[in-house]
N, C-alpha and C positions, 0 to 999 in steps of 0.2 A: 594699599598695594597688593597685599596677600590675597584679599577678597577678590580683587579684579583678576589676578592670575588664576585663581580657582574658577571663577566664572568663565574665563577664556578656556580653560582646559575642559570644563564641562561642555562648553559650546562645541569644541573640537570633537569630543567624544560623540555628541549628538549628531554632528554633521557626518562623521566618518564611520559610525558604527554600521557594520553590514546588516545588522538585524533591523527589521522594520519596527519603529516605535510609534505608538499612538497613545494619546491621552484624551479621554472623554470626560465630560462633566456629568453631574447627577442626572441631567436630562438625556444623557447619552449622545450629546452632540460633540463633534470633534473639536478639541481645543488645540492640540499640537500633533504634528507628524514630522518625522524626519525624512531626509532624502531617500533613504533606503525604502521606507514604506511607500513613498511616492513612486519609486521605480518598480517595486513589487506589483503594485496595483495599477500602474499606468495612469496616475492622476497628478494634478498640479495642486500644490499645497494651498494656493490662494483660492482655488475653486471649491475646496472641500472643508476647510476650517469653518466652523460654525453650523455645518450641515449635520443631519443625523448620521451617526456612525453606520446604521443599518443600510444606508445608500451604498456604502462600499463594501461592508462586511456581511451584509445579509442579516441573518438571525443574530441577535446580540444578547440573548438570554443569559449567557455566561457573564457578561459585564453587569447585568442587573443583579445576578446572584452575588457577585463580589461586592457590589454596592450595598446590598441588603445585609450580607453577613460580615463585611469588612475582613474577609479572609481570602488569601491568595488561592489561585488555581494554578497549578504548575503541571507542565508536560502534556497539556491538551493538544492533541493533533487534529488539524482541521484542513479540509481540502477546499480550495476555491477553483472549481472546475472551469469557469469562464476565463480565468487567468492562467490555467494550467499550473496552478501553484499549490504546494502542500507545505504547511508550516507547523512548527511546534510552538505553542503559545504559553506564556507565563503572564497571567492577569492579576494585578494586585492593586489594592487601594492606596492612595496617598491622602489620608484623612485631613491633614493640615490644609490641603489645597482643595478638598472636596472633588478629587479627581480619581478616576480609575485608569490605570496605565496598563499598556500591554506591549510585551516584547515578542516579536515574531521572528523565529529563526526559520529560514528557508531550508526545507529538507526535501525539496522537490526531486533532486538528483537521487538521493537515497531511496525515496519512495518509488521512483521509476525503476531503479535498479532492483528493488524488492519485487515489484510487479513482474519484471522480466524474469527474475528467478522463479517466481511462482508459475509463470507461463511455461518456462523451460521444464520445470518439474512435472507439470501437467502433461506436457508433450512427451516427456520421457515415460511417464506411466502409460500413456496411450500406446507408444511404440512397443514397450515391454509386453503389454497385453496383446498386441497384434502378433508379436513373435511367438508368444506362448500359444495363442490360438492356432497360428499356422503350424506350430510343432505338434499340437494336439491332432490336427486334421491329418497330417502326414503320418503320425504314429497310428491313427485309426485306420488309415488306408493301408499301411504296411501290415497291421494286425489282420485286417480283412483279407489281404492277399495271402498272408501266411495261413490263415484259416482255410481259404479255399484250396490252396496247394496241399495243405496237410490232409484235408478231406479227400482230395483226388488221390493222393499218395496212399491213404488208408484203403480206399476202394480198389485201387490197383494191387495193393499187397494182399488184400483179402481174396481177390480173384486168383492171384497166383498161389496163395496158400491152398485155396479150394481146388485148384487144378492139380496141385502136387498131391493133395490128399486123395483125390479121385484116382490118380495114377497108382498110388500106393494100395488102393483097395483091390 
């Protein structure tokens, strides 16, 4: 009875986990996927089980590496542009079953927010540069005008001084 309860709990966890879960065999063919994985990739479990994982995931060298080294890879971020999906992956071996499992946490929202912040920063830098450039132009124009009026004033003052000096002679 205890074993049956545990199996039921594991089945519920598999079904309701919001992370995409996939297990592939040593040939890198899909053995298992959970509903969240199917939703992430817009696929039906019956249509992909037994098929190469590369059909859905594209390049699967990271799975090969885990299979060869029998060491987990944690925190790998990967983008699936056709699905507008960005995930953080944990890929690990299950040697007893000769399976490589992968947990995919959807971080698309955080990724998009990060891209928006980068764009906002880039726009802000551009605006600041524009303001500084405009201020420099205005400062140069003012300096030019001041230089002209100063030169004109100097010429006028020199004429007045010369005229006063001539009267004094």
